[in-house]
Every structure is written in structure tokens, then in C-alpha cells.
VEXLUM-304958 format. One record per residue (C-alpha): x, z, y. Coordinates in steps of 0.001 Angstrom, whole numbers, plus 500000, padded with zeros to 6 digits. Example, Ala and Ser with C-alpha at 12.3 -4.5 7.8 and 13.67 -1.06 7.14 Angstrom:
512300507800495500 513670507140498940 
# end
This chain:
095573229992205936 093336227079204710 093608223506205756 090237223560207404 091468226235209634 094511224618210532 093460221142210863 089763221229211254 086845219963209160 086528216447207908 083652214185209166 081981214672205792 081837218320205931 080593218482209546 077840216117208539 076731218331205550 076881221295207937 074671219719210591 072267217673208314 073205214414209789 075166211451208242 078920210795208776 077861207455210214 075989209166213093 078986211100213816 081305208331213869 078666206473216007 078417209413218556 082039209477218630 082452205547219425 079458204964221455 079337208317223652 082946209773223329 081447212960221398 084501213349219181 087335215621218343 089117216915221352 092445216293219685 093413213827216973 096729213886214855 098377210605214540 097748209073211131 094982211316210203 091259210977209955 088864212683212495 089389216483212102 086667218571213873 087860221920215478 085485224908215893 084807223996219527 084088220338218492 081620221500215925 079953223673218389 079612220805220716 077929218728217975 075462221353217353 074614221399220953 074220217400220689 071752218150217599 069817220766219564 069433218504222568 068357215525220548 065818217793218662 064168218550222098 063561214848222520 066420213943224755 067840210612224242 071375210605222594 072913208992225534 071523211662227828 072347214622225324 075906213353225101 076314213164228817 075485216715229132 077495217806226235 080790215967227658 080118217631231124 080018221033229615 083222220526227701 084959219097230663 083911221965232990 086585224160234296 086233227633232559 084123226751229504 085357226607226014 083513223796224885 080805225693223225 078634226282226158 076146223922227440 074256225052230535 070574224606230361 070161224671226627 068329227662225222 067307226268221851 065615223223220252 062993223214222950 065184223428225891 065293220700228709 068641219256229311 069920220465232736 066954222872233401 067077226641233670 067221228313230212 063988228757228569 062276225653229841 060738223526227436 060106219797227088 056830218992228861 055519215410228840 053341214305231836 051892211287229756 048403210486229083 046731212117226144 046906208947223735 049100207156221470 049220203628220220 047086203278217010 044642205922218332 041083204213218956 041016203487222887 044537204645223164 046610202590225752 050308202017225680 052138204035228352 054606202692230653 057775204958230306 060701203396231620 062743206749231296 062476206373227475 064496204165225350 062395201081223702 062803201067220244 062727204301218109 065669203085215760 068725202877217971 072467203178216824 073307206847216678 070159208306216934 070180209380213460 066542209025212514 065728205316211661 062096206125211556 059534203501212651 058163205591215570 057599202801218207 055901203948221591 055561207856221271 055826210880223039 059263212498223575 058527215270221364 058014212793218416 061475211808218573 062794215197218645 060586216024215742 061555213102213613 065243213800214334 065147217377213263 063064216446210127 065644213934209114 068431216459209730 066300218742207326 066535221535210397 063663223819209327 064203226369212233 064152223291214859 060876222019213173 059169225527213667 060244225872217422 059405222183218266 055971222236216601 055156225751218057 056220224510221426 054137221168220985 050885223460220432 051636225957223367 052389222952225871 049648220604224774 046957222169222825 046227221838219252 044404218540219546 046990216581221660 049680218139219498 048089217214216276 047201213484217417 050224212710219717 053118214618218082 052467215643214440 050232213064213151 052425209943214556 055731211532213136 054360212181209766 052982208451209511 056502207437210419 057969209483207733 055477208372205265 056112204729206177 059834205043205701 059335206863202461 057118203988201149 059563201467202357 062653203211200989 061859204100197363 062446207655196610 064447208032199822 063182210285202650 060859212259200111 062275215415201051 062025214779204732 058321214130204336 057866217072202160 059895219524204621 057921218124207734 054716218599205951 055296222150205026 056303223031208520 053404221192210215 051102223142207692 052607226432208622 052228225563212407 048650224596211866 047842228030210153 049513229899212984 047410228399215681 044859231234215252 046156234417214050 043711236269211881 041578238442213847 042223237019217044 038863235954217697 035772237094216184 034024234614213699 030387233366214627 027694234796212186 026634231439210855 027136229682207605 030699228211207016 031921224721207210 033350223631203971 036524221272203848 037425219356200934 039385216181200082 037290213804197847 038560213422194164 041934211752193863 042720212317197392 045936214362198137 046168214323201799 045306217865203187 046991218117206458 044098216515208573 041946218940207215 044340221947207948 044274220634211708 040471220635211711 040440224033209997 042643225323212795 040580223861215445 037465225469214220 039374228687213772 040357228488217413 036603228246218248 035701230984216192 033684229016213559 034108230175209874 035468227673207325 036301227602203663 039319225189202875 039085223828199336 042043221490199830 043134218393197905 041425216332195164 038392218665194387 036395217383191487 032911216314192400 031283219014189882 033304221761191651 032367220421195123 028580220302194071 028644223841192617 030316225269195823 027882223680198065 024917225102196260 026563228493195910 027808228910199398 025036227018201472 027476225649204153 026240224515207360 028392221471207267 030836219673204783 033632217678205672 034891215329203067 038395213606203848 039391210269202433 042859208651203442 042132205310201706 039226203209200929 040141203494197150 039411207412197323 036244207028199586 033288208075197270 030110207220198781 027963208165196057 029411211845196424 028653211592199934 025062210812199471 024880213392196867 026140216230198958 024112215240202074 021012215187199763 021777218782198496 019308221448199660 019269225270199499 017743228575200764 014206230059200213 011254227877199324 009494226422202590 012777226863204623 015369225051202584 018163223244204433 020719220464203969 024502220442205284 025552218159207827 028352215855206060 031221214536208005 033108211473206505 036522212223207956 039377209857207630 040229206049207622 039036205882204026 035415205718205020 035684203044207705 034003199568207229 030350200991206137 027396202261208125 027368206289207429 024711207277205029 021668209277206410 022614212915206919 026298212084207698 028570211579210570 031931209544210828 033985211111213575 036691209020215341 039250211730215652 039845215478215511 038377216272218871 035240214417218209 034869216281214621 035327219446216392 032930218887219254 030177217529216496 030772220702214281 030512222979217312 027301221565218359 025846221561215016 026763225173214415 025427226193217768 021958224943216310 022081226646212915 020620229952212591 022585232981211234 021618233950207682 019463237013207092 021358240264206816 
# end
């Protein structure tokens, strides 16, 4: 019989299995009493199978957005309950379970649909939530600030590199709040926090940012399954990042929202060369073109003017595309004639929906 079976796993081995740091496990033990049920004199912590199962429940609860102290209380109660083995935690049916609720219940927030940093978004008074996002033992260390509870759970799952939990949390966020709120108040704030952490930590957290981005992209593509709703017989909306721009997720959220409304799209993705964009516009004759710029250094106003001035169609009935200048890179200047600068995802969706409603279907 191996030493791990006889004495249990070391803290380092358990940390690798769960995707958390050894410091987090020691902090949970010291602060909340979430440690090995038995210790050997003169030995370091050794985690038995039932201890590991308890930690797994702790991770699942915090991934649902529960504060670590609340999750620890539930886990300790379950371990101390008569007739339990230490591996069952009542009311937790997975990453989206609500602590102490019936199995299958997901975390739902009754907070207003706004978040700090969003134009016009007031701060919320939420006394039940811990103030700072970075608390000893939380295991995320991300600069989240005052956000929805789901953001904290998403951040913790991302730092643990827990792909299945990310999938479940993102799916639940869209199902509970709808695409726009899920993007603006859950996905985007968490992505921004991971990005800020990456920028301030050198090459650390790059794997967290990449994993979270991949799962967010996957969740957005699953918002509207293919064939679920018929596509309107109108020219498509062309979505592209300007040359030098690599941030595609906001465009993917817009594409998902348009698909949800039954409007056709063509996604060209990151850093589309100006010549390729011009050729695509003239070849497709889109009803609208969305140009995304994350930073002022990539905002190409000359390109926007050129696209807005493009025309196509038969002589005497030529049309021009509506151009949406999306993203913070376009801020600070008056929009060019023939362009709009939406303030967020919902405003962009509404503007494109209104525009498409007035566009005639192409002849068959």
C-alpha cells in the first residue's frame, strides 16, 4: 500500500488536484477550520479521501459565488452531521448550486442590471457580500471590485483552471439573466479583471485569461443553436476588428445577440486588413458594418469614413452600409456621417435591429 493511501495526500498534491494554491488550502484550514480531520504528531498536513472530497465541495461552493466563509460553514456542518461520511454536502448539485437550497437550484441575483464602469451604472448596496474582492483565502486575487456574485464564482473557477465549472457558470448566467446582462455584468467584468491582473503580473495569469476567453467564446456561440430560429431575408451585418485589433469577444457577444434576434451576420474576427474589409463590403453588400476598436491606438477613422462611403447595388438604386463604431477606442471624437457609436451591447443590438427592419430584402 502506498504512502498516499496510508497517510493521505500532501497539501501540494491536493492543491494540484484542485487547481488552487497550497497557501489557499492552509488559509482555509487556519481561517475556517477546513483542514484534515485527523493529524499525525510531528507530521505535516495529510489529506484523507474524505478531506479531499470536502475541499472539492468547498471549491464548488465558492465557484457558485458563495463567500469562502459561508461555503466553509456549510462544509463543516456537513462533515459534523451524524450519518454522513464527510463527502456529502446537502443542497449542492454542482457548480451553480445555491448553498443550503434544494438540489438543482442555481444562484440568482436580484441586483439591478448595472455594474461600476458601465455608463450610468450605479453602485449597488449589497451588505450580504464581502467588500473587497481580494480576501485572504479567497484564492482569486483578482481586482473585481463591486460586482455580481456570479463574477466572483467565475473568477475563482478561472484561477483554478476549472473548465467544467466555467462552462456551467457561464451557461447558468445566460439562462438566468439573458445574454446582454450576462455579458455586461458577468462575463465582461471578469474578463477585464483577469486582463488587469495579467498586465500587472508580467506573464502570470496568461493561462487564466486564455482559458476564460475560450470558455466565454464557447458560451456565446451556444446562445443560439443553428437552425433554432429562421434568419431574416435581409443583407447580413458584417462584424470585424479594425487592423491591429485582436479583441474579438465583444463582437462575438454582438453576433450572438443578433443571431438571437434572427438577424444574419458574417464574423470576420480579429485584425482584418483594410483591403480585405473593403473587398468584403463590396462583394457582400452588407446592411451594416460593425468595426471594433479596443484602444484609441487602433481606431482607424479614415477606414471608417471609407467604409461608410462605400456604395453597391444596381445603378439608380445604390445603397450604403450603416457603420457602427463599437468599442472604447472610438471615444472622444464626433462620429463621422453615416456612422453610429453605440454605448453598449444592448444599444448596438437595438440600433441594428431598427436598421435591419427598414432594409429591403434583396431580390431573389
